[in-house]
C-alpha positions in Angstrom: -12.3 -8.9 32.7 -8.5 -9.1 32.0 -7.8 -9.2 28.2 -5.4 -12.2 28.5 -7.7 -14.3 30.6 -10.6 -13.3 27.9 -8.4 -14.3 25.0 -7.3 -17.9 26.8 -11.1 -18.6 27.6 -12.0 -17.8 23.8 -9.4 -20.0 22.6 -10.5 -22.8 24.9 -13.9 -22.5 23.8 -13.0 -23.2 20.3 -11.7 -26.3 21.1 -14.4 -27.3 23.8 -17.5 -25.6 22.6 -19.7 -24.3 25.6 -22.9 -24.2 23.9 -24.6 -26.2 21.4 -24.8 -25.5 17.8 -28.6 -24.8 17.5 -28.5 -25.1 13.9 -28.2 -28.7 14.0 -31.3 -30.9 14.1 -31.0 -31.8 17.5 -29.7 -28.6 18.9 -32.7 -26.8 17.1 -35.4 -29.2 18.3 -33.9 -29.1 21.8 -34.0 -25.3 22.0 -37.3 -24.9 20.4 -39.0 -27.6 22.1 -38.9 -25.4 25.2 -42.0 -23.6 25.2 -40.8 -20.3 26.8 -38.1 -20.0 24.2 -40.2 -20.7 21.2 -42.7 -18.0 22.3 -40.3 -15.3 22.7 -38.6 -16.2 19.1 -41.9 -16.3 17.4 -42.9 -12.8 18.9 -39.2 -11.5 18.1 -39.4 -12.4 14.5 -43.0 -11.9 13.6 -43.6 -9.0 16.0 -46.4 -10.8 17.9 -47.6 -11.0 21.6 -48.1 -14.6 21.6 -48.6 -15.9 25.2 -49.2 -19.6 25.0 -48.7 -22.3 22.3 -49.6 -26.1 22.0 -47.2 -28.2 20.1 -48.7 -30.0 17.1 -47.5 -33.7 15.6 -44.3 -32.8 13.3 -45.4 -35.1 10.8 -48.6 -34.1 8.9 -50.1 -36.7 6.5 -52.1 -36.1 3.3 -55.7 -36.9 3.1 -55.2 -40.3 1.2 -52.4 -42.7 1.6 -50.8 -41.9 -1.6 -50.3 -38.2 -0.8 -47.1 -36.8 0.3 -46.4 -36.1 3.9 -44.9 -33.0 5.5 -42.5 -33.3 8.5 -41.7 -29.9 10.0 -39.0 -29.1 12.7 -41.5 -27.4 14.9 -45.2 -27.0 14.6 -47.5 -25.4 17.0 -50.8 -23.6 17.4 -52.3 -20.9 19.7 -55.8 -21.0 21.6 -57.0 -18.9 18.5 -56.1 -21.6 16.1 -53.4 -19.9 14.4 -50.5 -22.3 13.0 -46.7 -21.7 13.3 -44.1 -23.5 11.5 -40.3 -22.9 12.3 -37.9 -24.8 10.0 -34.1 -24.7 10.0 -32.4 -25.3 6.6 -28.8 -25.6 6.6 -28.3 -26.0 2.6 -29.9 -24.5 -0.2 -33.1 -26.0 -1.7 -33.5 -25.9 -5.6 -37.6 -25.4 -5.4 -37.5 -23.5 -2.0 -40.5 -21.4 -2.9 -42.4 -24.6 -3.7 -41.5 -25.9 -0.7 -42.7 -23.1 1.6 -46.1 -23.3 -0.3 -46.2 -27.2 0.2 -45.7 -26.9 4.0 -48.0 -24.5 4.4 -50.8 -26.0 2.6 -51.2 -28.6 5.2 -52.2 -26.2 8.0 -54.5 -24.4 5.8 -56.4 -27.8 4.6 -56.4 -29.3 8.1 -58.9 -26.4 8.6 -61.4 -27.7 6.5 -64.4 -29.5 8.4 -65.3 -32.8 7.4 -68.9 -32.6 6.0 -71.2 -29.9 7.0 -70.9 -27.9 10.4 -73.6 -28.1 13.1 -75.0 -25.1 14.8 -77.9 -24.8 17.4 -80.3 -21.9 16.6 -82.2 -20.0 19.2 -84.9 -22.4 19.4 -82.3 -25.3 20.5 -82.6 -26.9 16.9 -79.7 -28.2 15.2 -78.7 -26.8 11.8 -76.6 -27.9 9.1 -74.7 -25.3 7.6 -71.8 -25.2 4.9 -68.4 -24.1 5.7 -67.7 -20.6 5.0 -64.0 -20.8 4.4 -63.2 -18.7 7.5 -59.4 -19.5 8.1 -56.9 -19.0 11.1 -53.8 -17.5 10.1 -50.7 -20.0 9.2 -47.2 -18.6 9.5 -43.7 -20.1 8.8 -40.4 -19.1 9.7 -37.4 -20.5 7.7 -34.1 -20.1 9.2 -31.5 -20.4 6.5 -27.7 -21.1 7.1 -27.1 -20.5 3.5 -28.0 -17.1 1.1 -31.3 -17.8 -0.8 -32.0 -14.4 -2.4 -29.0 -12.9 -4.0 -30.4 -10.2 -6.2 -28.9 -6.8 -5.8 -32.2 -5.6 -3.8 -32.0 -8.2 -1.4 -28.3 -8.6 -0.8 -28.4 -6.8 2.9 -31.8 -8.1 3.7 -31.6 -10.7 6.5 -35.3 -10.9 7.7 -37.7 -11.0 4.7 -41.5 -11.4 5.2 -43.5 -12.7 2.4 -47.0 -12.1 2.2 -50.0 -12.6 -0.7 -50.5 -9.3 -2.3 -52.6 -7.5 -4.9 -50.2 -6.2 -7.0 -52.5 -3.5 -8.8 -53.7 -2.1 -5.4 -50.2 -2.7 -3.8 -52.0 -4.1 -0.5 -51.9 -7.2 1.4 -55.0 -9.6 0.2 -54.9 -11.5 3.7 -52.9 -11.3 7.0 -53.7 -14.9 7.7 -50.7 -16.2 5.3 -46.9 -15.1 5.9 -43.8 -16.7 5.3 -40.4 -15.2 6.7 -36.8 -16.1 6.0 -34.1 -15.3 8.2 -30.8 -15.8 6.2 -28.0 -16.1 8.8 -25.0 -15.5 6.7 -26.1 -12.1 5.5 -26.2 -11.0 9.4 -23.0 -9.0 9.8 -23.6 -7.2 13.3 -21.2 -7.5 15.9 -22.2 -7.9 19.6 -21.7 -4.0 19.9 -24.0 -3.4 17.1 -27.0 -5.4 18.3 -29.9 -3.1 18.9 -33.4 -5.2 18.9 -34.4 -8.5 20.8 -34.7 -9.7 17.0 -31.0 -8.6 16.6 -30.0 -10.6 19.6 -31.9 -13.9 18.6 -30.4 -14.0 15.1 -26.9 -13.2 16.6 -27.3 -16.0 18.9 -28.6 -18.5 16.1 -25.8 -17.6 13.8 -22.8 -17.7 16.5 -23.9 -19.5 19.6 -21.5 -22.6 19.2 -18.6 -20.3 18.8 -19.0 -18.2 22.1 -17.3 -18.8 25.3 -20.2 -17.3 27.4 -23.4 -15.4 27.1 -22.6 -12.0 25.6 -23.1 -9.4 28.1 -25.2 -7.0 25.9 -27.8 -10.0 25.6 -29.1 -8.8 28.9 -32.7 -9.7 28.7 -34.0 -12.5 30.9 -35.0 -14.8 28.1 -31.4 -15.0 26.9 -30.5 -16.2 30.4 -32.8 -19.1 29.6 -31.6 -19.5 25.9 -27.8 -19.9 26.9 -28.4 -22.0 30.0 -30.6 -24.3 28.0 -27.9 -24.5 25.3 -25.0 -25.6 27.5 -23.6 -28.8 26.3 -22.4 -29.9 29.8 -26.2 -30.0 30.4 -26.8 -32.7 28.2 -27.4 -36.2 29.6 -25.4 -39.2 28.1 -28.1 -40.2 25.4 -28.6 -36.7 24.3 -25.0 -36.2 24.0 -24.8 -39.3 21.8 -27.8 -37.9 19.7 -26.2 -34.3 19.5 -22.8 -35.7 18.5 -24.4 -37.5 15.6 -26.3 -34.4 14.8 -23.2 -32.3 14.4 -21.5 -35.0 12.2 -24.4 -34.6 9.8 -24.4 -30.8 10.0 -20.7 -30.8 9.2 -21.1 -33.1 6.2 -23.8 -30.8 4.8 -21.8 -27.8 5.3 -18.5 -29.4 3.9 -20.5 -30.3 0.7 -22.1 -27.0 0.4 -18.5 -25.2 0.6 -17.1 -27.9 -1.9 -19.8 -27.0 -4.3 -19.3 -23.4 -3.8 -15.3 -23.5 -4.2 -15.7 -25.6 -7.6 -18.1 -23.2 -8.8 -15.6 -20.2 -7.8 -12.9 -21.9 -9.5 -14.9 -22.8 -12.7 -15.9 -19.2 -12.5 -12.3 -17.9 -12.4 -11.1 -20.4 -15.2 -14.1 -19.1 -17.4 -13.1 -15.7 -16.9 -9.5 -16.2 -17.6 -10.4 -17.9 -20.7 -12.5 -15.1 -21.8 -9.7 -12.5 -21.1 -7.4 -15.0 -23.4 -9.7 -15.0 -26.2 -10.0 -11.2 -25.9 -6.4 -10.9 -25.8 -6.1 -13.1 -29.1 -8.6 -10.9 -30.7 -6.5 -7.6 -30.1 -3.1 -9.4 -31.1 -4.9 -10.8 -34.3 -6.0 -7.1 -35.2 -2.7 -5.8 -35.4 -1.4 -8.8 -37.3 0.6 -10.5 -34.5 1.5 -14.1 -36.0 -0.1 -17.2 -34.3 3.0 -18.7 -32.9 3.7 -15.3 -30.9 0.2 -15.1 -29.7 0.3 -18.7 -28.3 3.4 -18.0 -26.5 1.9 -15.0 -24.7 -1.5 -16.3 -23.6 -0.5 -20.0 -22.7 -2.9 -21.3 -25.6 -1.9 -24.0 -28.3 -1.4 -22.7 -31.8 -4.6 -24.7 -32.6 -6.4 -23.1 -30.1 -5.3 -19.5 -31.4 -6.2 -20.6 -34.9 -9.8 -21.8 -33.5 -10.3 -18.3 -32.0 -9.4 -16.4 -34.9 -11.3 -18.6 -37.3 -14.4 -17.6 -35.2 -13.9 -14.0 -35.3 
């Protein structure tokens, strides 16, 4: 394609997006409400070979009326009883780890039978037997539009798998519980650097609404379906209204997040400057410079300089 023509198309796409932002509530549920796309995504992120899923009610209620409920973005099961939760989180959560445990507890508890199980023995007689706590696996994927784990060891880890482990033995206790986080801001690969199907899914989640067309390197059939289903011009009138509302809600969240981040950076810079000026006062005082001169050099008042010196 001619470079100038390509540039014009990119410019136009920024003004009028071609694809939905699938990080919005509407876009996310629209895309992953498609079984084919959901199965392909689960397989890519969890390295599985799922062939069929059945959607389950997104709202899970507690055992008694007073219990808190859990509402998932996407919740499904396989023929073998495994449960999968997929969540999109636009902003950071204070108790993020607790939320994962809470959300995953419902699919576990729902597997407990009410009362004793009935089995038929070889003589055709019904026997009542207690539940042996055998469980089907529960797996949760959390797609994050912000950085959750910022420690040095995790700063470049986009896809993180969390399991229950035996620390002393350094082994996994069970393969039936797994939470996965996908931190989109950490994903820095360009289109040319995409290597795996997983890379391509994460790249699409992060960038789709900014793209003028499906990237050429995403040549697997599943991405034809993904990008076709994400086209805004395919939306019917009511869906377009719902998507527009979802975009406004998403933009509000992102704007609030950026405001907090900028304020934190500003406060950090102010604190750093203050510490530097205090250190400068200490050094000047050490060489017997008078308070009036120190105040003129640092921009502090003479009282502020005196207060710093009094604490030395």
